[in-house]
MIDREN-931197 format. One line per field, with one value per atom (N, C-alpha, C): residue number from 1; atom name; z, y negated, x. Coordinates in nm, 4 decimals, decimal comma. Example, Ala and Ser with C-alpha at 12.3 -4.5 7.8 and 13.67 -1.06 7.14 Angstrom:
2
pos (1 1 1 2 2 2)
site (N CA C N CA C)
c3 (0,7800 0,7800 0,7800 0,7080 0,7140 0,7870)
c2 (0,5690 0,4500 0,3300 0,2250 0,1060 -0,0030)
c1 (1,3190 1,2300 1,3200 1,2850 1,3670 1,2900)
This chain:
190
pos (1 1 1 2 2 2 3 3 3 4 4 4 5 5 5 6 6 6 7 7 7 8 8 8 9 9 9 10 10 10 11 11 11 12 12 12 13 13 13 14 14 14 15 15 15 16 16 16 17 17 17 18 18 18 19 19 19 20 20 20 21 21 21 22 22 22 23 23 23 24 24 24 25 25 25 26 26 26 27 27 27 28 28 28 29 29 29 30 30 30 31 31 31 32 32 32 33 33 33 34 34 34 35 35 35 36 36 36 37 37 37 38 38 38 39 39 39 40 40 40 41 41 41 42 42 42 43 43 43 44 44 44 45 45 45 46 46 46 47 47 47 48 48 48 49 49 49 50 50 50 51 51 51 52 52 52 53 53 53 54 54 54 55 55 55 56 56 56 57 57 57 58 58 58 59 59 59 60 60 60 61 61 61 62 62 62 63 63 63 64 64 64 65 65 65 66 66 66 67 67 67 68 68 68 69 69 69 70 70 70 71 71 71 72 72 72 73 73 73 74 74 74 75 75 75 76 76 76 77 77 77 78 78 78 79 79 79 80 80 80 81 81 81 82 82 82 83 83 83 84 84 84 85 85 85 86 86 86 87 87 87 88 88 88 89 89 89 90 90 90 91 91 91 92 92 92 93 93 93 94 94 94 95 95 95 96 96 96 97 97 97 98 98 98 99 99 99 100 100 100 101 101 101 102 102 102 103 103 103 104 104 104 105 105 105 106 106 106 107 107 107 108 108 108 109 109 109 110 110 110 111 111 111 112 112 112 113 113 113 114 114 114 115 115 115 116 116 116 117 117 117 118 118 118 119 119 119 120 120 120 121 121 121 122 122 122 123 123 123 124 124 124 125 125 125 126 126 126 127 127 127 128 128 128 129 129 129 130 130 130 131 131 131 132 132 132 133 133 133 134 134 134 135 135 135 136 136 136 137 137 137 138 138 138 139 139 139 140 140 140 141 141 141 142 142 142 143 143 143 144 144 144 145 145 145 146 146 146 147 147 147 148 148 148 149 149 149 150 150 150 151 151 151 152 152 152 153 153 153 154 154 154 155 155 155 156 156 156 157 157 157 158 158 158 159 159 159 160 160 160 161 161 161 162 162 162 163 163 163 164 164 164 165 165 165 166 166 166 167 167 167 168 168 168 169 169 169 170 170 170 171 171 171 172 172 172 173 173 173 174 174 174 175 175 175 176 176 176 177 177 177 178 178 178 179 179 179 180 180 180 181 181 181 182 182 182 183 183 183 184 184 184 185 185 185 186 186 186 187 187 187 188 188 188 189 189 189 190 190 190)
site (N CA C N CA C N CA C N CA C N CA C N CA C N CA C N CA C N CA C N CA C N CA C N CA C N CA C N CA C N CA C N CA C N CA C N CA C N CA C N CA C N CA C N CA C N CA C N CA C N CA C N CA C N CA C N CA C N CA C N CA C N CA C N CA C N CA C N CA C N CA C N CA C N CA C N CA C N CA C N CA C N CA C N CA C N CA C N CA C N CA C N CA C N CA C N CA C N CA C N CA C N CA C N CA C N CA C N CA C N CA C N CA C N CA C N CA C N CA C N CA C N CA C N CA C N CA C N CA C N CA C N CA C N CA C N CA C N CA C N CA C N CA C N CA C N CA C N CA C N CA C N CA C N CA C N CA C N CA C N CA C N CA C N CA C N CA C N CA C N CA C N CA C N CA C N CA C N CA C N CA C N CA C N CA C N CA C N CA C N CA C N CA C N CA C N CA C N CA C N CA C N CA C N CA C N CA C N CA C N CA C N CA C N CA C N CA C N CA C N CA C N CA C N CA C N CA C N CA C N CA C N CA C N CA C N CA C N CA C N CA C N CA C N CA C N CA C N CA C N CA C N CA C N CA C N CA C N CA C N CA C N CA C N CA C N CA C N CA C N CA C N CA C N CA C N CA C N CA C N CA C N CA C N CA C N CA C N CA C N CA C N CA C N CA C N CA C N CA C N CA C N CA C N CA C N CA C N CA C N CA C N CA C N CA C N CA C N CA C N CA C N CA C N CA C N CA C N CA C N CA C N CA C N CA C N CA C N CA C N CA C N CA C N CA C N CA C N CA C N CA C N CA C N CA C N CA C N CA C N CA C N CA C N CA C N CA C N CA C N CA C N CA C N CA C N CA C N CA C N CA C)
c3 (10,7760 10,7183 10,8034 10,7424 10,8188 10,8916 10,9974 11,0831 11,0148 10,9170 10,8561 10,7822 10,7168 10,6461 10,7466 10,8533 10,9547 11,0206 11,0550 11,1178 11,0210 10,8986 10,8020 10,7620 10,7626 10,7145 10,8202 10,9454 11,0541 11,0547 11,0424 11,0418 10,9177 10,8047 10,6809 10,6909 10,7681 10,7828 10,8497 10,9352 11,0017 10,9093 10,8050 10,7136 10,5815 10,5850 10,4632 10,4100 10,4536 10,4057 10,2583 10,1902 10,0474 10,0175 9,9039 9,8620 9,8425 9,8588 9,8406 9,6941 9,6729 9,5360 9,4728 9,3462 9,2632 9,3316 9,3334 9,4072 9,3260 9,2130 9,1396 9,0008 8,9382 8,8022 8,7054 8,5897 8,4874 8,4445 8,4388 8,4029 8,2568 8,2290 8,0923 8,0394 7,9108 7,8475 7,8286 7,8595 7,8474 7,6996 7,6488 7,5076 7,4662 7,5604 7,5234 7,5231 7,5615 7,5691 7,4285 7,4059 7,2737 7,2486 7,1362 7,1038 7,0905 7,0358 7,0187 7,1532 7,2522 7,3846 7,4470 7,4278 7,4861 7,4275 7,2962 7,2336 7,2895 7,3174 7,3700 7,5168 7,5865 7,7310 7,7695 7,7602 7,7909 7,9404 8,0250 8,1695 8,2237 8,3497 8,4112 8,4137 8,4375 8,4357 8,2978 8,1936 8,0572 8,0277 8,0796 8,0599 8,1241 8,2450 8,3116 8,2309 8,1766 8,0971 7,9664 7,9135 7,7856 7,8032 7,9256 7,9529 7,9838 7,9066 7,9257 8,0454 8,0956 8,2076 8,3398 8,3534 8,4765 8,5363 8,5047 8,5509 8,7018 8,7638 8,9094 8,9800 8,9266 8,9826 8,9653 8,8478 8,8263 8,9304 8,9561 9,0549 9,1950 9,2300 9,3618 9,3761 9,2719 9,2766 9,2868 9,2140 9,2225 9,3624 9,4179 9,5512 9,6565 9,6362 9,7318 9,7104 9,6038 9,5684 9,5319 9,4783 9,4363 9,2859 9,2108 9,0652 9,0185 9,0822 9,0413 9,0465 9,1331 9,1448 9,0110 8,9384 8,8144 8,6930 8,7132 8,6075 8,6309 8,7454 8,7830 8,7297 8,7698 8,7198 8,7894 8,9060 8,9771 8,8977 8,9202 8,8490 8,9423 8,9014 8,9822 8,8978 8,9649 8,9022 8,9738 8,8966 8,9511 8,9178 9,0209 9,0050 9,0054 8,8880 8,8635 8,8534 8,9611 8,9534 8,8496 8,7663 8,6647 8,7272 8,6462 8,6969 8,7584 8,6963 8,7510 8,8894 8,9124 9,0434 9,1500 9,1178 9,2129 9,2344 9,1280 9,1398 9,2326 9,2269 9,3114 9,4605 9,4974 9,6381 9,6936 9,6051 9,6486 9,7357 9,8417 9,9305 10,0007 10,0346 10,1006 10,0090 9,8794 9,7841 9,7730 9,7715 9,7665 9,8936 10,0074 10,1357 10,1418 10,0733 10,0723 10,0113 9,9289 9,8635 9,9503 10,0670 10,1594 10,2148 10,2373 10,2841 10,4112 10,5062 10,6325 10,6150 10,5001 10,4741 10,3930 10,3717 10,2903 10,3296 10,4573 10,4929 10,4572 10,4733 10,4393 10,2894 10,2107 10,0654 10,0199 10,0745 10,0389 10,0746 10,1933 10,2345 10,1417 10,1023 10,0117 9,8767 9,8235 9,6931 9,6981 9,8067 9,8197 9,8227 9,8671 9,8675 9,7270 9,6289 9,4888 9,4078 9,4764 9,4102 9,4530 9,3545 9,3791 9,3304 9,3971 9,3467 9,2229 9,1267 9,0098 8,8938 8,7922 8,6633 8,6570 8,7055 8,7175 8,6189 8,5191 8,4191 8,4570 8,3996 8,4224 8,3815 8,2758 8,2323 8,3366 8,3976 8,5029 8,6249 8,6570 8,7680 8,7367 8,6141 8,5731 8,5780 8,5340 8,5387 8,6830 8,7730 8,9142 8,9752 8,9410 8,9913 8,9410 8,8135 8,7545 8,8191 8,8359 8,8951 9,0386 9,1125 9,2520 9,2646 9,1609 9,1660 9,2433 9,2542 9,3271 9,3494 9,4339 9,4560 9,4985 9,4578 9,4991 9,5732 9,6695 9,7503 9,7274 9,7147 9,6964 9,7986 9,8333 9,9294 9,8547 9,8945 9,8315 9,8888 9,8293 9,8822 10,0133 10,0457 10,1746 10,2779 10,2419 10,3260 10,3511 10,2665 10,2744 10,1905 10,2054 10,1292 10,0319 9,9052 9,8026 9,7515 9,7352 9,6846 9,5451 9,4522 9,3130 9,2839 9,2198 9,1803 9,0338 8,9739 8,8335 8,8154 8,7357 8,6986 8,5476 8,4775 8,3315 8,2906 8,2091 8,1665 8,2575 8,3556 8,4426 8,5675 8,5973 8,7176 8,8108 8,9379 9,0378 9,1502 9,2238 9,3345 9,4552 9,5729 9,6926 9,8120 9,9030 10,0317 10,1258 10,2395 10,3383 10,3895 10,3867 10,4352 10,3292 10,2098 10,1047 10,0024 10,0241 9,9248 9,7957 9,6829 9,5569 9,4425 9,3506 9,2241 9,1147 8,9941 8,8792 8,7818 8,7146 8,6076 8,4970 8,4396 8,3331 8,2325 8,1092 8,0087 7,9728 7,9098 7,8584 7,9464 7,9970 8,0745 7,9822 8,0402 7,9626 8,0271 7,9510 7,9980 7,9573 8,0484 8,0218 8,0589 8,0405 8,0733 8,2230 8,3057 8,4502 8,5214 8,4506 8,5174 8,4323 8,5018 8,4360 8,5017 8,4199 8,4669 8,4367 8,5412 8,5239 8,5700 8,4773 8,5152 8,6028 8,7050 8,7940 8,7848 8,8167 8,8148 8,9515 9,0526 9,1871 9,2605 9,3589 9,4469 9,5641 9,5982 9,7083 9,8414 9,8971 10,0248 10,1240 10,2374 10,3358 10,3794 10,4065 10,4514 10,5909 10,6185 10,7500 10,8467 10,9522 11,0489 11,1622 11,1697 11,2855 11,2520)
c2 (-15,2487 -15,3252 -15,2988 -15,2728 -15,2388 -15,3608 -15,3331 -15,4392 -15,5211 -15,4605 -15,5346 -15,6579 -15,6496 -15,7667 -15,8705 -15,8248 -15,9194 -15,9923 -15,9187 -15,9838 -16,0770 -16,0305 -16,1079 -16,2377 -16,2354 -16,3528 -16,4200 -16,3849 -16,4476 -16,5979 -16,6424 -16,7866 -16,8510 -16,7803 -16,8348 -16,8480 -16,7591 -16,7638 -16,8937 -16,9485 -17,0749 -17,1940 -17,1720 -17,2816 -17,2663 -17,2222 -17,1962 -17,3238 -17,4352 -17,5627 -17,5778 -17,6694 -17,6852 -17,6970 -17,6456 -17,6470 -17,7891 -17,8035 -17,9322 -17,9740 -18,0965 -18,1449 -18,1745 -18,1614 -18,1968 -18,1697 -18,0453 -18,0056 -18,0147 -18,0765 -18,0869 -18,1423 -18,1751 -18,2248 -18,1117 -18,1165 -18,0156 -18,0306 -17,9179 -17,9163 -17,8831 -17,8225 -17,7852 -17,6859 -17,6908 -17,5981 -17,4629 -17,3570 -17,2207 -17,1830 -17,1642 -17,1363 -16,9983 -16,9025 -16,7677 -16,7482 -16,8490 -16,8363 -16,8351 -16,7434 -16,7326 -16,8531 -16,9200 -17,0403 -17,0109 -16,8960 -16,8658 -16,8541 -16,7947 -16,7845 -16,9224 -17,0056 -17,1397 -17,2214 -17,2062 -17,2787 -17,2343 -17,1035 -17,0515 -17,0878 -17,1124 -17,1313 -17,2636 -17,3722 -17,5026 -17,5241 -17,4472 -17,4546 -17,3146 -17,3076 -17,1764 -17,0946 -17,1606 -17,0892 -17,0292 -17,1049 -17,0541 -16,9398 -16,9499 -16,8422 -16,7134 -16,7242 -16,6055 -16,5448 -16,6297 -16,5806 -16,5167 -16,5590 -16,5035 -16,3710 -16,3387 -16,2155 -16,1019 -15,9975 -15,8853 -15,7987 -15,8058 -15,7185 -15,7960 -15,9016 -15,9822 -15,9949 -15,9038 -15,9156 -15,9019 -15,8170 -15,8004 -15,9261 -15,9871 -16,1129 -16,2226 -16,2276 -16,3261 -16,3092 -16,1848 -16,1581 -16,2006 -16,1713 -16,2093 -16,3617 -16,4312 -16,5774 -16,6366 -16,5785 -16,6266 -16,6029 -16,4859 -16,4517 -16,5446 -16,5819 -16,6681 -16,8165 -16,8468 -16,9837 -17,0697 -17,0060 -17,0786 -17,1048 -17,0509 -17,0622 -17,2070 -17,2952 -17,4353 -17,5048 -17,4585 -17,5172 -17,5084 -17,3999 -17,3763 -17,4466 -17,5215 -17,6049 -17,7514 -17,7819 -17,9204 -17,9724 -18,0944 -18,1611 -18,1194 -18,0556 -18,0155 -17,9139 -17,9079 -17,8148 -17,7010 -17,5774 -17,4594 -17,3497 -17,2613 -17,1379 -17,0256 -16,9434 -16,8312 -16,7026 -16,6346 -16,5023 -16,4073 -16,3574 -16,2958 -16,1437 -16,0729 -15,9267 -15,8801 -15,7851 -15,7335 -15,6352 -15,5870 -15,4970 -15,3703 -15,3140 -15,1922 -15,2174 -15,3366 -15,3713 -15,3723 -15,4286 -15,4300 -15,2898 -15,2116 -15,0745 -14,9937 -15,0176 -14,9446 -14,9703 -15,0802 -15,1081 -15,0151 -14,9558 -14,8621 -14,9271 -14,8563 -14,9030 -15,0336 -15,0534 -15,1793 -15,2984 -15,2800 -15,3870 -15,4169 -15,3121 -15,3312 -15,3991 -15,3610 -15,4186 -15,5690 -15,6149 -15,7581 -15,8407 -15,7786 -15,8507 -15,8611 -15,7941 -15,8047 -15,9470 -15,9933 -16,1311 -16,1632 -16,0697 -16,0968 -16,1057 -16,0624 -16,0696 -16,1938 -16,2837 -16,4036 -16,4789 -16,5098 -16,5819 -16,5033 -16,3718 -16,2904 -16,2905 -16,2831 -16,2854 -16,4185 -16,5273 -16,6594 -16,6670 -16,6188 -16,6198 -16,5379 -16,4204 -16,3339 -16,4016 -16,4605 -16,5258 -16,6487 -16,7243 -16,8421 -16,8012 -16,6787 -16,6296 -16,5922 -16,5966 -16,5709 -16,7002 -16,8149 -16,9446 -17,0306 -17,0902 -17,1818 -17,3205 -17,4252 -17,5594 -17,5864 -17,6549 -17,6972 -17,5998 -17,6359 -17,5673 -17,4886 -17,3651 -17,2841 -17,1677 -17,1692 -17,0627 -16,9559 -16,8359 -16,7335 -16,7821 -16,8619 -16,9139 -17,0069 -17,0920 -17,1812 -17,1013 -16,9951 -16,9091 -16,8423 -16,7911 -16,7265 -16,8258 -16,9492 -17,0523 -17,0820 -17,0874 -17,1149 -17,0003 -16,8773 -16,7610 -16,7659 -16,7977 -16,8062 -16,9189 -17,0358 -17,1508 -17,1229 -17,0521 -17,0218 -16,9034 -16,8206 -16,7016 -16,5873 -16,5912 -16,4865 -16,5246 -16,4504 -16,4717 -16,6145 -16,6586 -16,7883 -16,7672 -16,8536 -16,8435 -16,9672 -16,9448 -17,0537 -17,0379 -17,1491 -17,1494 -17,1517 -17,0640 -17,0540 -17,1588 -17,1691 -17,2591 -17,2075 -17,0807 -17,0253 -17,0415 -17,1134 -17,1401 -17,0165 -16,9141 -16,7967 -16,8166 -16,7277 -16,7335 -16,6168 -16,6471 -16,5461 -16,5550 -16,4406 -16,4370 -16,3764 -16,4459 -16,4021 -16,3511 -16,2343 -16,1761 -16,1368 -16,1198 -16,0816 -15,9680 -15,8689 -15,7561 -15,7438 -15,7880 -15,7939 -15,8965 -15,8546 -15,9445 -15,9379 -15,8484 -15,8256 -15,9142 -15,9822 -16,0656 -16,0016 -15,9947 -15,9436 -16,0457 -16,0317 -16,1215 -16,0351 -16,0784 -15,9982 -16,0853 -16,0213 -16,0827 -16,0603 -16,1257 -16,1114 -15,9684 -15,8909 -15,7526 -15,6529 -15,7025 -15,6161 -15,5718 -15,6028 -15,5712 -15,6433 -15,5688 -15,6236 -15,6036 -15,6988 -15,6889 -15,7390 -15,6903 -15,7333 -15,8127 -15,9074 -15,9800 -15,8790 -15,8866 -15,7949 -15,8707 -15,8324 -15,9005 -16,0360 -16,1158 -16,2462 -16,3576 -16,4448 -16,5597 -16,6570 -16,7341 -16,8310 -16,9680 -17,0642 -17,2028 -17,2748 -17,3549 -17,4298 -17,5757 -17,6551 -17,7970 -17,8204 -17,7263 -17,7462 -17,6348 -17,5698 -17,4718 -17,3533 -17,2476 -17,1274 -17,0051 -16,9091 -16,7806 -16,6777 -16,6107 -16,5082 -16,3744 -16,2813 -16,1512 -16,0711 -16,0027 -15,9153 -15,7723 -15,6770 -15,5358 -15,4854 -15,5716 -15,5314 -15,6530 -15,6246 -15,7305 -15,7401 -15,8597 -15,8803 -15,8789 -15,7601 -15,7401 -15,6929 -15,7610 -15,7182 -15,5720 -15,5066 -15,3674 -15,3585 -15,2465 -15,2203 -15,1916 -15,2705 -15,2543 -15,1607 -15,1215 -15,0449 -14,9057)
c1 (9,2352 9,3452 9,4675 9,5773 9,6963 9,7523 9,8221 9,8756 9,9840 10,0574 10,1678 10,1181 10,0030 9,9512 9,9048 9,8379 9,7909 9,9073 10,0145 10,1296 10,2002 10,2183 10,2957 10,2271 10,0947 10,0253 9,9396 9,9618 9,8871 9,9038 10,0273 10,0528 9,9932 10,0012 9,9454 9,7941 9,7312 9,5856 9,5430 9,6262 9,5942 9,6138 9,6927 9,7249 9,6520 9,5295 9,4539 9,3895 9,4381 9,3865 9,4204 9,3598 9,3864 9,5357 9,5725 9,7127 9,7631 9,8905 9,9553 9,9415 9,9023 9,8850 10,0202 10,0231 10,1390 10,2715 10,3121 10,4320 10,5598 10,5592 10,6841 10,6613 10,7655 10,7601 10,7878 10,7276 10,7558 10,9008 10,9692 11,1105 11,1293 11,2448 11,2757 11,1744 11,1498 11,0567 11,1239 11,0544 11,1048 11,1115 11,2330 11,2524 11,2044 11,1937 11,1539 11,0033 10,9291 10,7844 10,7264 10,6360 10,5746 10,4856 10,5079 10,4325 10,2833 10,2487 10,1072 10,0379 10,1024 10,0426 10,0302 10,1306 10,1276 10,0130 9,9894 9,8803 9,7459 9,7305 9,6050 9,5868 9,6952 9,6887 9,7521 9,6755 9,7335 9,7530 9,6819 9,6999 9,7284 9,7707 9,7920 9,6629 9,5499 9,4220 9,3970 9,4251 9,4103 9,5060 9,6269 9,7249 9,6770 9,6236 9,5690 9,4553 9,3699 9,2575 9,3024 9,4175 9,4643 9,5384 9,5756 9,6487 9,5514 9,5553 9,4653 9,4976 9,6202 9,6596 9,6723 9,5954 9,5965 9,4569 9,3650 9,2275 9,2154 9,2959 9,2892 9,3406 9,4447 9,4939 9,3895 9,3258 9,2198 9,1094 9,0702 8,9665 9,0090 9,1350 9,1860 9,1906 9,2331 9,2383 9,0983 9,0026 8,8647 8,8092 8,8337 8,7843 8,8465 8,9723 9,0416 9,0110 8,9388 8,9029 9,0236 9,1284 9,2484 9,2522 9,1577 9,1597 9,1658 9,0917 9,0881 9,2228 9,3105 9,4443 9,5172 9,4934 9,5670 9,5081 9,4010 9,3448 9,3785 9,4369 9,4645 9,5964 9,6302 9,7503 9,8796 9,8720 9,9929 10,0721 10,2012 10,2873 10,3279 10,2973 10,3233 10,3857 10,4560 10,5018 10,4297 10,3594 10,2847 10,3578 10,4052 10,4639 10,3453 10,3090 10,1794 10,1877 10,1509 10,1487 10,0459 10,0866 9,9949 9,8957 9,8020 9,6978 9,7560 9,8591 9,9210 9,9784 10,0311 10,0868 9,9778 9,8618 9,7509 9,6952 9,6863 9,6371 9,7266 9,8563 9,9518 9,9290 9,8630 9,8338 9,7265 9,6467 9,5433 9,4380 9,3996 9,2923 9,3272 9,4531 9,4920 9,4682 9,4927 9,4661 9,3183 9,2368 9,0916 9,0412 9,0974 9,0549 9,0824 9,1860 9,2163 9,1040 9,0221 8,9133 8,7887 8,7881 8,6754 8,6681 8,5480 8,5259 8,6045 8,6081 8,6781 8,8302 8,8801 9,0243 9,0635 8,9690 8,9931 9,1202 9,1437 9,2662 9,3933 9,3892 9,5062 9,5315 9,4243 9,4368 9,4961 9,4458 9,4987 9,6474 9,6830 9,8238 9,9104 9,8640 9,9398 9,9595 9,8544 9,8649 9,9551 9,9504 10,0388 10,1857 10,2131 10,3512 10,3987 10,3088 10,3430 10,3457 10,3410 10,3369 10,4559 10,5207 10,6317 10,5916 10,6373 10,6104 10,6956 10,6382 10,7138 10,7095 10,7810 10,7853 10,9177 10,9169 11,0382 11,0307 11,1165 11,1173 11,2204 11,2087 11,3114 11,4512 11,4579 11,5880 11,6492 11,5664 11,6166 11,6621 11,5894 11,6294 11,7627 11,7760 11,9015 12,0181 11,9941 12,0982 12,1384 12,0416 12,0708 12,1520 12,1168 12,1910 12,3348 12,3510 12,4853 12,5663 12,5039 12,5726 12,6146 12,5298 12,5613 12,6568 12,6597 12,7443 12,6795 12,5472 12,4756 12,3311 12,2623 12,1193 12,0850 11,9658 11,9142 11,7825 11,7564 11,6349 11,5497 11,4180 11,3225 11,2104 11,1487 11,0384 10,9061 10,8148 10,6831 10,5884 10,4705 10,3687 10,3119 10,3379 10,2988 10,4083 10,5142 10,6308 10,7165 10,7025 10,7879 10,9131 11,0071 11,1311 11,1353 11,1633 11,1816 11,3243 11,3886 11,5245 11,5238 11,5868 11,5942 11,7345 11,7424 11,8701 11,8619 11,9786 11,9831 12,0812 12,0404 12,1251 12,1162 12,2192 12,2123 12,1096 12,0121 11,9055 11,7839 11,7853 11,6714 11,6793 11,5677 11,5592 11,4571 11,4928 11,3990 11,3856 11,2766 11,2457 11,2137 11,2611 11,2363 11,2009 11,1267 11,0948 11,2117 11,2077 11,3149 11,3274 11,2172 11,2219 11,2703 11,3025 11,3533 11,2500 11,1217 11,0194 11,0548 11,0551 11,1040 11,0054 11,0055 10,9319 11,0251 11,0020 11,0825 10,9980 11,0630 10,9957 10,9672 10,8487 10,8106 10,7260 10,7313 10,6495 10,7056 10,6221 10,6630 10,6087 10,6950 10,6468 10,5728 10,4846 10,4071 10,4222 10,4746 10,4841 10,3566 10,3033 10,1807 10,2030 10,1001 10,1121 10,1283 10,0832 10,0922 10,1694 10,2592 10,3429 10,3818 10,4223 10,4731 10,4104 10,3704 10,3224 10,4311 10,4805 10,5841 10,5255 10,5012 10,4451 10,5420 10,4859 10,5621 10,5089 10,5958 10,5553 10,5107 10,5076 10,4644 10,4086 10,3224 10,2713 10,3677 10,4081 10,5018 10,4269 10,4112 10,3451 10,4502 10,4638 10,5634 10,5437 10,6548 10,6506 10,5908 10,5259 10,4696 10,5843 10,5927 10,7014 10,6653 10,5403 10,4995 10,4643)
């Protein structure tokens, strides 16, 4: 396992305690979300199950024992890397699924989770209101910066690692699933 993941998530590995319950209230309903998908996916767990290109994320969440969080009453936004994003990680992505890497996997996944019901439209409104990028804190206590270029929204880590929103977001009773085209893994500094 490369040192960049160990360094980046060392602190998160110590904080692998259960996730904070109910981290926010459900906000405005995402108008662009397909009603048929919403009907099939009443929870974030259901939304993940209804998406055919999220099987690697489902496996990672199951391995990390975080799946149950997305069936509960808390409200979360999951920035969900698609299967192609996980495949692009290659061997490092596969290594994260090893038992000894469990704390690192949990830390990585928590960096893809935001408290509350945050839709792409709300993010775009915040960017417009601020007149530029907005930063949000993840459940792993990391900082994600959201930017917009035309209709495209991207999210980046402090080191510049970036992913773009892709596909159709899904609003559920306990949060929002926003598909990403990349896994937000910090760059190797060494």
